[in-house]
SEFIZA-3560 file (N, C-alpha, C; in Angstrom, 3 decimals):
REM SEFIZA-3560
<numar><xx>-0.798</xx><yy>-0.564</yy><zz>26.996</zz><atom>N</atom></numar>
<numar><xx>-1.869</xx><yy>-1.480</yy><zz>26.631</zz><atom>CA</atom></numar>
<numar><xx>-3.163</xx><yy>-1.000</yy><zz>27.280</zz><atom>C</atom></numar>
<numar><xx>-4.260</xx><yy>-1.041</yy><zz>26.551</zz><atom>N</atom></numar>
<numar><xx>-5.537</xx><yy>-0.609</yy><zz>27.120</zz><atom>CA</atom></numar>
<numar><xx>-6.002</xx><yy>-1.558</yy><zz>28.223</zz><atom>C</atom></numar>
<numar><xx>-6.732</xx><yy>-1.021</yy><zz>29.210</zz><atom>N</atom></numar>
<numar><xx>-7.277</xx><yy>-1.854</yy><zz>30.280</zz><atom>CA</atom></numar>
<numar><xx>-8.291</xx><yy>-2.836</yy><zz>29.718</zz><atom>C</atom></numar>
<numar><xx>-9.000</xx><yy>-2.408</yy><zz>28.690</zz><atom>N</atom></numar>
<numar><xx>-9.988</xx><yy>-3.264</yy><zz>28.028</zz><atom>CA</atom></numar>
<numar><xx>-9.817</xx><yy>-3.044</yy><zz>26.527</zz><atom>C</atom></numar>
<numar><xx>-9.281</xx><yy>-4.010</yy><zz>25.816</zz><atom>N</atom></numar>
<numar><xx>-8.994</xx><yy>-3.810</yy><zz>24.395</zz><atom>CA</atom></numar>
<numar><xx>-10.219</xx><yy>-3.793</yy><zz>23.477</zz><atom>C</atom></numar>
<numar><xx>-11.402</xx><yy>-4.086</yy><zz>24.006</zz><atom>N</atom></numar>
<numar><xx>-12.612</xx><yy>-4.118</yy><zz>23.193</zz><atom>CA</atom></numar>
<numar><xx>-13.177</xx><yy>-2.720</yy><zz>23.005</zz><atom>C</atom></numar>
<numar><xx>-13.463</xx><yy>-2.353</yy><zz>21.769</zz><atom>N</atom></numar>
<numar><xx>-14.089</xx><yy>-1.056</yy><zz>21.474</zz><atom>CA</atom></numar>
<numar><xx>-15.558</xx><yy>-1.160</yy><zz>21.845</zz><atom>C</atom></numar>
<numar><xx>-15.971</xx><yy>-0.435</yy><zz>22.870</zz><atom>N</atom></numar>
<numar><xx>-17.351</xx><yy>-0.526</yy><zz>23.354</zz><atom>CA</atom></numar>
<numar><xx>-18.189</xx><yy>0.699</yy><zz>22.983</zz><atom>C</atom></numar>
<numar><xx>-17.558</xx><yy>1.828</yy><zz>22.810</zz><atom>N</atom></numar>
<numar><xx>-18.299</xx><yy>3.045</yy><zz>22.481</zz><atom>CA</atom></numar>
<numar><xx>-18.489</xx><yy>3.125</yy><zz>20.969</zz><atom>C</atom></numar>
<numar><xx>-19.457</xx><yy>3.945</yy><zz>20.534</zz><atom>N</atom></numar>
<numar><xx>-19.647</xx><yy>4.126</yy><zz>19.090</zz><atom>CA</atom></numar>
<numar><xx>-18.383</xx><yy>4.711</yy><zz>18.463</zz><atom>C</atom></numar>
<numar><xx>-18.079</xx><yy>4.298</yy><zz>17.271</zz><atom>N</atom></numar>
<numar><xx>-16.907</xx><yy>4.837</yy><zz>16.585</zz><atom>CA</atom></numar>
<numar><xx>-17.241</xx><yy>6.187</yy><zz>15.988</zz><atom>C</atom></numar>
<numar><xx>-16.303</xx><yy>7.074</yy><zz>15.846</zz><atom>N</atom></numar>
<numar><xx>-14.908</xx><yy>6.943</yy><zz>16.239</zz><atom>CA</atom></numar>
<numar><xx>-14.740</xx><yy>7.225</yy><zz>17.736</zz><atom>C</atom></numar>
<numar><xx>-13.760</xx><yy>6.598</yy><zz>18.332</zz><atom>N</atom></numar>
<numar><xx>-13.519</xx><yy>6.833</yy><zz>19.755</zz><atom>CA</atom></numar>
<numar><xx>-12.537</xx><yy>7.977</yy><zz>19.953</zz><atom>C</atom></numar>
<numar><xx>-11.869</xx><yy>8.390</yy><zz>18.879</zz><atom>N</atom></numar>
<numar><xx>-10.961</xx><yy>9.540</yy><zz>18.903</zz><atom>CA</atom></numar>
<numar><xx>-11.284</xx><yy>10.380</yy><zz>17.683</zz><atom>C</atom></numar>
<numar><xx>-11.322</xx><yy>11.678</yy><zz>17.854</zz><atom>N</atom></numar>
<numar><xx>-11.559</xx><yy>12.577</yy><zz>16.721</zz><atom>CA</atom></numar>
<numar><xx>-10.367</xx><yy>13.497</yy><zz>16.560</zz><atom>C</atom></numar>
<numar><xx>-9.970</xx><yy>13.710</yy><zz>15.342</zz><atom>N</atom></numar>
<numar><xx>-8.946</xx><yy>14.692</yy><zz>15.016</zz><atom>CA</atom></numar>
<numar><xx>-9.647</xx><yy>15.815</yy><zz>14.271</zz><atom>C</atom></numar>
<numar><xx>-9.617</xx><yy>17.000</yy><zz>14.823</zz><atom>N</atom></numar>
<numar><xx>-10.237</xx><yy>18.156</yy><zz>14.187</zz><atom>CA</atom></numar>
<numar><xx>-9.138</xx><yy>19.071</yy><zz>13.684</zz><atom>C</atom></numar>
<numar><xx>-9.120</xx><yy>19.298</yy><zz>12.404</zz><atom>N</atom></numar>
<numar><xx>-8.099</xx><yy>20.151</yy><zz>11.805</zz><atom>CA</atom></numar>
<numar><xx>-8.762</xx><yy>21.385</yy><zz>11.230</zz><atom>C</atom></numar>
<numar><xx>-8.162</xx><yy>22.503</yy><zz>11.463</zz><atom>N</atom></numar>
<numar><xx>-8.671</xx><yy>23.751</yy><zz>10.924</zz><atom>CA</atom></numar>
<numar><xx>-8.149</xx><yy>23.932</yy><zz>9.510</zz><atom>C</atom></numar>
<numar><xx>-9.028</xx><yy>24.337</yy><zz>8.629</zz><atom>N</atom></numar>
<numar><xx>-8.595</xx><yy>24.582</yy><zz>7.256</zz><atom>CA</atom></numar>
<numar><xx>-8.066</xx><yy>26.004</yy><zz>7.133</zz><atom>C</atom></numar>
<numar><xx>-7.248</xx><yy>26.206</yy><zz>6.162</zz><atom>N</atom></numar>
<numar><xx>-6.696</xx><yy>27.544</yy><zz>5.896</zz><atom>CA</atom></numar>
<numar><xx>-7.567</xx><yy>28.210</yy><zz>4.843</zz><atom>C</atom></numar>
<numar><xx>-8.860</xx><yy>28.376</yy><zz>5.149</zz><atom>N</atom></numar>
<numar><xx>-9.795</xx><yy>28.876</yy><zz>4.151</zz><atom>CA</atom></numar>
<numar><xx>-9.653</xx><yy>30.366</yy><zz>3.867</zz><atom>C</atom></numar>
<numar><xx>-9.124</xx><yy>31.095</yy><zz>4.805</zz><atom>N</atom></numar>
<numar><xx>-8.961</xx><yy>32.536</yy><zz>4.595</zz><atom>CA</atom></numar>
<numar><xx>-7.485</xx><yy>32.890</yy><zz>4.754</zz><atom>C</atom></numar>
<numar><xx>-6.776</xx><yy>32.854</yy><zz>3.661</zz><atom>N</atom></numar>
<numar><xx>-5.330</xx><yy>33.091</yy><zz>3.696</zz><atom>CA</atom></numar>
<numar><xx>-4.984</xx><yy>34.477</yy><zz>4.213</zz><atom>C</atom></numar>
<numar><xx>-5.898</xx><yy>35.421</yy><zz>4.059</zz><atom>N</atom></numar>
<numar><xx>-5.621</xx><yy>36.787</yy><zz>4.507</zz><atom>CA</atom></numar>
<numar><xx>-5.799</xx><yy>36.947</yy><zz>6.019</zz><atom>C</atom></numar>
<numar><xx>-6.397</xx><yy>35.961</yy><zz>6.661</zz><atom>N</atom></numar>
<numar><xx>-6.589</xx><yy>36.017</yy><zz>8.112</zz><atom>CA</atom></numar>
<numar><xx>-5.253</xx><yy>35.938</yy><zz>8.837</zz><atom>C</atom></numar>
<numar><xx>-5.190</xx><yy>36.588</yy><zz>9.964</zz><atom>N</atom></numar>
<numar><xx>-3.979</xx><yy>36.472</yy><zz>10.781</zz><atom>CA</atom></numar>
<numar><xx>-3.986</xx><yy>35.113</yy><zz>11.472</zz><atom>C</atom></numar>
<numar><xx>-2.840</xx><yy>34.700</yy><zz>11.963</zz><atom>N</atom></numar>
<numar><xx>-2.746</xx><yy>33.425</yy><zz>12.677</zz><atom>CA</atom></numar>
<numar><xx>-3.660</xx><yy>33.441</yy><zz>13.904</zz><atom>C</atom></numar>
<numar><xx>-3.728</xx><yy>34.570</yy><zz>14.592</zz><atom>N</atom></numar>
<numar><xx>-4.594</xx><yy>34.656</yy><zz>15.767</zz><atom>CA</atom></numar>
<numar><xx>-6.064</xx><yy>34.526</yy><zz>15.387</zz><atom>C</atom></numar>
<numar><xx>-6.458</xx><yy>35.133</yy><zz>14.273</zz><atom>N</atom></numar>
<numar><xx>-7.850</xx><yy>35.013</yy><zz>13.818</zz><atom>CA</atom></numar>
<numar><xx>-8.181</xx><yy>33.561</yy><zz>13.474</zz><atom>C</atom></numar>
<numar><xx>-7.239</xx><yy>32.867</yy><zz>12.835</zz><atom>N</atom></numar>
<numar><xx>-7.460</xx><yy>31.450</yy><zz>12.512</zz><atom>CA</atom></numar>
<numar><xx>-7.581</xx><yy>30.619</yy><zz>13.778</zz><atom>C</atom></numar>
<numar><xx>-6.760</xx><yy>30.922</yy><zz>14.773</zz><atom>N</atom></numar>
<numar><xx>-6.831</xx><yy>30.185</yy><zz>16.044</zz><atom>CA</atom></numar>
<numar><xx>-8.155</xx><yy>30.461</yy><zz>16.756</zz><atom>C</atom></numar>
<numar><xx>-8.608</xx><yy>31.704</yy><zz>16.719</zz><atom>N</atom></numar>
<numar><xx>-9.906</xx><yy>32.035</yy><zz>17.331</zz><atom>CA</atom></numar>
<numar><xx>-11.036</xx><yy>31.265</yy><zz>16.643</zz><atom>C</atom></numar>
<numar><xx>-10.989</xx><yy>31.206</yy><zz>15.316</zz><atom>N</atom></numar>
<numar><xx>-12.004</xx><yy>30.467</yy><zz>14.561</zz><atom>CA</atom></numar>
<numar><xx>-11.943</xx><yy>28.990</yy><zz>14.915</zz><atom>C</atom></numar>
<numar><xx>-10.745</xx><yy>28.442</yy><zz>14.997</zz><atom>N</atom></numar>
<numar><xx>-10.568</xx><yy>27.041</yy><zz>15.359</zz><atom>CA</atom></numar>
<numar><xx>-11.083</xx><yy>26.783</yy><zz>16.784</zz><atom>C</atom></numar>
<numar><xx>-10.803</xx><yy>27.685</yy><zz>17.713</zz><atom>N</atom></numar>
<numar><xx>-11.259</xx><yy>27.535</yy><zz>19.095</zz><atom>CA</atom></numar>
<numar><xx>-12.781</xx><yy>27.515</yy><zz>19.168</zz><atom>C</atom></numar>
<numar><xx>-13.432</xx><yy>28.391</yy><zz>18.391</zz><atom>N</atom></numar>
<numar><xx>-14.900</xx><yy>28.401</yy><zz>18.358</zz><atom>CA</atom></numar>
<numar><xx>-15.432</xx><yy>27.081</yy><zz>17.795</zz><atom>C</atom></numar>
<numar><xx>-14.783</xx><yy>26.580</yy><zz>16.756</zz><atom>N</atom></numar>
<numar><xx>-15.178</xx><yy>25.326</yy><zz>16.124</zz><atom>CA</atom></numar>
<numar><xx>-15.059</xx><yy>24.166</yy><zz>17.118</zz><atom>C</atom></numar>
<numar><xx>-13.962</xx><yy>24.117</yy><zz>17.845</zz><atom>N</atom></numar>
<numar><xx>-13.751</xx><yy>23.061</yy><zz>18.839</zz><atom>CA</atom></numar>
<numar><xx>-14.791</xx><yy>23.185</yy><zz>19.949</zz><atom>C</atom></numar>
<numar><xx>-15.057</xx><yy>24.398</yy><zz>20.409</zz><atom>N</atom></numar>
<numar><xx>-16.049</xx><yy>24.613</yy><zz>21.466</zz><atom>CA</atom></numar>
<numar><xx>-17.428</xx><yy>24.132</yy><zz>21.021</zz><atom>C</atom></numar>
<numar><xx>-17.787</xx><yy>24.401</yy><zz>19.775</zz><atom>N</atom></numar>
<numar><xx>-19.081</xx><yy>23.938</yy><zz>19.251</zz><atom>CA</atom></numar>
<numar><xx>-19.143</xx><yy>22.417</yy><zz>19.224</zz><atom>C</atom></numar>
<numar><xx>-18.048</xx><yy>21.775</yy><zz>18.851</zz><atom>N</atom></numar>
<numar><xx>-18.029</xx><yy>20.305</yy><zz>18.809</zz><atom>CA</atom></numar>
<numar><xx>-18.149</xx><yy>19.726</yy><zz>20.211</zz><atom>C</atom></numar>
<numar><xx>-17.436</xx><yy>20.288</yy><zz>21.158</zz><atom>N</atom></numar>
<numar><xx>-17.513</xx><yy>19.805</yy><zz>22.539</zz><atom>CA</atom></numar>
<numar><xx>-18.927</xx><yy>20.015</yy><zz>23.081</zz><atom>C</atom></numar>
<numar><xx>-19.520</xx><yy>21.167</yy><zz>22.818</zz><atom>N</atom></numar>
<numar><xx>-20.888</xx><yy>21.435</yy><zz>23.258</zz><atom>CA</atom></numar>
<numar><xx>-21.854</xx><yy>20.416</yy><zz>22.678</zz><atom>C</atom></numar>
<numar><xx>-21.709</xx><yy>20.108</yy><zz>21.402</zz><atom>N</atom></numar>
<numar><xx>-22.617</xx><yy>19.124</yy><zz>20.785</zz><atom>CA</atom></numar>
<numar><xx>-22.436</xx><yy>17.744</yy><zz>21.408</zz><atom>C</atom></numar>
<numar><xx>-21.205</xx><yy>17.381</yy><zz>21.759</zz><atom>N</atom></numar>
<numar><xx>-20.974</xx><yy>16.094</yy><zz>22.419</zz><atom>CA</atom></numar>
<numar><xx>-21.586</xx><yy>16.073</yy><zz>23.818</zz><atom>C</atom></numar>
<numar><xx>-21.465</xx><yy>17.176</yy><zz>24.558</zz><atom>N</atom></numar>
<numar><xx>-22.023</xx><yy>17.243</yy><zz>25.908</zz><atom>CA</atom></numar>
<numar><xx>-23.548</xx><yy>17.213</yy><zz>25.900</zz><atom>C</atom></numar>
<numar><xx>-24.158</xx><yy>17.715</yy><zz>24.833</zz><atom>N</atom></numar>
<numar><xx>-25.622</xx><yy>17.724</yy><zz>24.729</zz><atom>CA</atom></numar>
<numar><xx>-26.172</xx><yy>16.438</yy><zz>24.127</zz><atom>C</atom></numar>
<numar><xx>-25.310</xx><yy>15.609</yy><zz>23.552</zz><atom>N</atom></numar>
<numar><xx>-25.723</xx><yy>14.375</yy><zz>22.893</zz><atom>CA</atom></numar>
<numar><xx>-25.973</xx><yy>13.282</yy><zz>23.934</zz><atom>C</atom></numar>
<numar><xx>-27.157</xx><yy>12.669</yy><zz>23.946</zz><atom>N</atom></numar>
<numar><xx>-27.465</xx><yy>11.640</yy><zz>24.943</zz><atom>CA</atom></numar>
<numar><xx>-26.871</xx><yy>10.259</yy><zz>24.632</zz><atom>C</atom></numar>
<numar><xx>-26.190</xx><yy>10.120</yy><zz>23.499</zz><atom>N</atom></numar>
<numar><xx>-25.630</xx><yy>8.813</yy><zz>23.128</zz><atom>CA</atom></numar>
<numar><xx>-24.555</xx><yy>8.405</yy><zz>24.133</zz><atom>C</atom></numar>
<numar><xx>-24.658</xx><yy>7.200</yy><zz>24.709</zz><atom>N</atom></numar>
<numar><xx>-23.625</xx><yy>6.726</yy><zz>25.624</zz><atom>CA</atom></numar>
<numar><xx>-22.311</xx><yy>6.494</yy><zz>24.874</zz><atom>C</atom></numar>
<numar><xx>-21.241</xx><yy>7.146</yy><zz>25.308</zz><atom>N</atom></numar>
<numar><xx>-19.957</xx><yy>7.052</yy><zz>24.617</zz><atom>CA</atom></numar>
<numar><xx>-18.787</xx><yy>6.735</yy><zz>25.532</zz><atom>C</atom></numar>
<numar><xx>-18.934</xx><yy>6.987</yy><zz>26.834</zz><atom>N</atom></numar>
<numar><xx>-17.820</xx><yy>6.859</yy><zz>27.776</zz><atom>CA</atom></numar>
<numar><xx>-18.131</xx><yy>5.740</yy><zz>28.761</zz><atom>C</atom></numar>
<numar><xx>-17.148</xx><yy>4.905</yy><zz>29.007</zz><atom>N</atom></numar>
<numar><xx>-17.340</xx><yy>3.804</yy><zz>29.952</zz><atom>CA</atom></numar>
<numar><xx>-17.174</xx><yy>4.333</yy><zz>31.372</zz><atom>C</atom></numar>
<numar><xx>-18.209</xx><yy>4.192</yy><zz>32.167</zz><atom>N</atom></numar>
<numar><xx>-18.189</xx><yy>4.648</yy><zz>33.550</zz><atom>CA</atom></numar>
<numar><xx>-17.255</xx><yy>3.758</yy><zz>34.365</zz><atom>C</atom></numar>
<numar><xx>-16.391</xx><yy>4.366</yy><zz>35.154</zz><atom>N</atom></numar>
<numar><xx>-15.411</xx><yy>3.603</yy><zz>35.935</zz><atom>CA</atom></numar>
<numar><xx>-16.065</xx><yy>2.735</yy><zz>36.999</zz><atom>C</atom></numar>
<numar><xx>-17.178</xx><yy>3.185</yy><zz>37.557</zz><atom>N</atom></numar>
<numar><xx>-17.836</xx><yy>2.430</yy><zz>38.629</zz><atom>CA</atom></numar>
<numar><xx>-18.724</xx><yy>1.309</yy><zz>38.095</zz><atom>C</atom></numar>
<numar><xx>-19.619</xx><yy>1.652</yy><zz>37.173</zz><atom>N</atom></numar>
<numar><xx>-20.599</xx><yy>0.666</yy><zz>36.692</zz><atom>CA</atom></numar>
<numar><xx>-20.092</xx><yy>-0.150</yy><zz>35.517</zz><atom>C</atom></numar>
<numar><xx>-19.040</xx><yy>0.325</yy><zz>34.855</zz><atom>N</atom></numar>
<numar><xx>-18.475</xx><yy>-0.311</yy><zz>33.653</zz><atom>CA</atom></numar>
<numar><xx>-19.433</xx><yy>-0.264</yy><zz>32.464</zz><atom>C</atom></numar>
<numar><xx>-20.515</xx><yy>0.492</yy><zz>32.605</zz><atom>N</atom></numar>
<numar><xx>-21.483</xx><yy>0.671</yy><zz>31.519</zz><atom>CA</atom></numar>
<numar><xx>-21.168</xx><yy>1.968</yy><zz>30.789</zz><atom>C</atom></numar>
<numar><xx>-21.612</xx><yy>2.058</yy><zz>29.539</zz><atom>N</atom></numar>
<numar><xx>-21.432</xx><yy>3.295</yy><zz>28.789</zz><atom>CA</atom></numar>
<numar><xx>-22.410</xx><yy>4.338</yy><zz>29.281</zz><atom>C</atom></numar>
<numar><xx>-21.949</xx><yy>5.591</yy><zz>29.284</zz><atom>N</atom></numar>
<numar><xx>-22.775</xx><yy>6.724</yy><zz>29.678</zz><atom>CA</atom></numar>
<numar><xx>-22.485</xx><yy>7.890</yy><zz>28.737</zz><atom>C</atom></numar>
<numar><xx>-23.374</xx><yy>8.881</yy><zz>28.703</zz><atom>N</atom></numar>
<numar><xx>-23.099</xx><yy>10.074</yy><zz>27.883</zz><atom>CA</atom></numar>
<numar><xx>-21.861</xx><yy>10.814</yy><zz>28.395</zz><atom>C</atom></numar>
<numar><xx>-21.291</xx><yy>11.607</yy><zz>27.525</zz><atom>N</atom></numar>
<numar><xx>-20.109</xx><yy>12.393</yy><zz>27.869</zz><atom>CA</atom></numar>
<numar><xx>-20.465</xx><yy>13.458</yy><zz>28.902</zz><atom>C</atom></numar>
<numar><xx>-19.551</xx><yy>13.656</yy><zz>29.838</zz><atom>N</atom></numar>
<numar><xx>-19.686</xx><yy>14.710</yy><zz>30.856</zz><atom>CA</atom></numar>
<numar><xx>-18.479</xx><yy>15.633</yy><zz>30.770</zz><atom>C</atom></numar>
<numar><xx>-18.607</xx><yy>16.789</yy><zz>31.406</zz><atom>N</atom></numar>
<numar><xx>-17.449</xx><yy>17.682</yy><zz>31.523</zz><atom>CA</atom></numar>
<numar><xx>-16.341</xx><yy>16.897</yy><zz>32.207</zz><atom>C</atom></numar>
<numar><xx>-15.148</xx><yy>17.044</yy><zz>31.758</zz><atom>N</atom></numar>
<numar><xx>-14.026</xx><yy>16.312</yy><zz>32.335</zz><atom>CA</atom></numar>
<numar><xx>-13.653</xx><yy>15.070</yy><zz>31.541</zz><atom>C</atom></numar>
<numar><xx>-14.522</xx><yy>14.668</yy><zz>30.607</zz><atom>N</atom></numar>
<numar><xx>-14.232</xx><yy>13.498</yy><zz>29.776</zz><atom>CA</atom></numar>
<numar><xx>-13.465</xx><yy>13.874</yy><zz>28.508</zz><atom>C</atom></numar>
<numar><xx>-13.409</xx><yy>15.146</yy><zz>28.201</zz><atom>N</atom></numar>
<numar><xx>-12.826</xx><yy>15.614</yy><zz>26.947</zz><atom>CA</atom></numar>
<numar><xx>-11.418</xx><yy>16.143</yy><zz>27.187</zz><atom>C</atom></numar>
<numar><xx>-10.507</xx><yy>15.786</yy><zz>26.299</zz><atom>N</atom></numar>
<numar><xx>-9.132</xx><yy>16.300</yy><zz>26.369</zz><atom>CA</atom></numar>
<numar><xx>-8.792</xx><yy>16.947</yy><zz>25.032</zz><atom>C</atom></numar>
<numar><xx>-8.120</xx><yy>18.060</yy><zz>25.112</zz><atom>N</atom></numar>
<numar><xx>-7.624</xx><yy>18.733</yy><zz>23.912</zz><atom>CA</atom></numar>
<numar><xx>-6.107</xx><yy>18.712</yy><zz>24.000</zz><atom>C</atom></numar>
<numar><xx>-5.471</xx><yy>18.154</yy><zz>22.989</zz><atom>N</atom></numar>
<numar><xx>-4.017</xx><yy>18.066</yy><zz>22.969</zz><atom>CA</atom></numar>
<numar><xx>-3.464</xx><yy>19.152</yy><zz>22.057</zz><atom>C</atom></numar>
<numar><xx>-2.499</xx><yy>19.898</yy><zz>22.580</zz><atom>N</atom></numar>
<numar><xx>-1.882</xx><yy>20.979</yy><zz>21.826</zz><atom>CA</atom></numar>
<numar><xx>-0.441</xx><yy>20.624</yy><zz>21.496</zz><atom>C</atom></numar>
<numar><xx>-0.013</xx><yy>21.041</yy><zz>20.340</zz><atom>N</atom></numar>
<numar><xx>1.377</xx><yy>20.841</yy><zz>19.940</zz><atom>CA</atom></numar>
<numar><xx>2.299</xx><yy>21.747</yy><zz>20.760</zz><atom>C</atom></numar>
<numar><xx>1.811</xx><yy>22.931</yy><zz>21.079</zz><atom>N</atom></numar>
<numar><xx>2.570</xx><yy>23.900</yy><zz>21.878</zz><atom>CA</atom></numar>
<numar><xx>1.581</xx><yy>24.659</yy><zz>22.746</zz><atom>C</atom></numar>
<numar><xx>2.064</xx><yy>25.298</yy><zz>23.782</zz><atom>N</atom></numar>
<numar><xx>1.173</xx><yy>26.016</yy><zz>24.699</zz><atom>CA</atom></numar>
<numar><xx>1.001</xx><yy>27.487</yy><zz>24.357</zz><atom>C</atom></numar>
<numar><xx>1.505</xx><yy>27.910</yy><zz>23.221</zz><atom>N</atom></numar>
<numar><xx>1.300</xx><yy>29.296</yy><zz>22.825</zz><atom>CA</atom></numar>
<numar><xx>-0.157</xx><yy>29.487</yy><zz>22.430</zz><atom>C</atom></numar>
<numar><xx>-0.729</xx><yy>30.598</yy><zz>22.812</zz><atom>N</atom></numar>
<numar><xx>-2.105</xx><yy>30.976</yy><zz>22.483</zz><atom>CA</atom></numar>
<numar><xx>-3.164</xx><yy>30.073</yy><zz>23.103</zz><atom>C</atom></numar>
<numar><xx>-2.829</xx><yy>29.352</yy><zz>24.148</zz><atom>N</atom></numar>
<numar><xx>-3.809</xx><yy>28.481</yy><zz>24.799</zz><atom>CA</atom></numar>
<numar><xx>-4.983</xx><yy>29.303</yy><zz>25.334</zz><atom>C</atom></numar>
<numar><xx>-4.730</xx><yy>30.526</yy><zz>25.718</zz><atom>N</atom></numar>
<numar><xx>-5.784</xx><yy>31.383</yy><zz>26.254</zz><atom>CA</atom></numar>
<numar><xx>-6.954</xx><yy>31.526</yy><zz>25.276</zz><atom>C</atom></numar>
<numar><xx>-6.702</xx><yy>31.446</yy><zz>23.984</zz><atom>N</atom></numar>
<numar><xx>-7.760</xx><yy>31.543</yy><zz>22.990</zz><atom>CA</atom></numar>
<numar><xx>-8.700</xx><yy>30.347</yy><zz>23.069</zz><atom>C</atom></numar>
<numar><xx>-8.188</xx><yy>29.217</yy><zz>23.461</zz><atom>N</atom></numar>
<numar><xx>-8.978</xx><yy>27.987</yy><zz>23.531</zz><atom>CA</atom></numar>
<numar><xx>-9.673</xx><yy>27.826</yy><zz>24.878</zz><atom>C</atom></numar>
<numar><xx>-9.137</xx><yy>28.474</yy><zz>25.894</zz><atom>N</atom></numar>
<numar><xx>-9.766</xx><yy>28.397</yy><zz>27.212</zz><atom>CA</atom></numar>
<numar><xx>-11.113</xx><yy>29.081</yy><zz>27.194</zz><atom>C</atom></numar>
//
């Protein structure tokens, strides 16, 4: 159960980013590299965005996203080095 069930940040509060299979001739590693770049660009845009999105633990007020606020969930740990 959430500590606070009220949605306070702008929606969406969770994003699912899926890579398309636009280049069938690409190798799996090339697709993962492209996906990693895409994810990095999205994270960078969120870090540069001044919109308050994260609830600060101390003040309980919304604040802009900082490093450490973002999580990337992987189905498996293979090729994680490409995303690092």
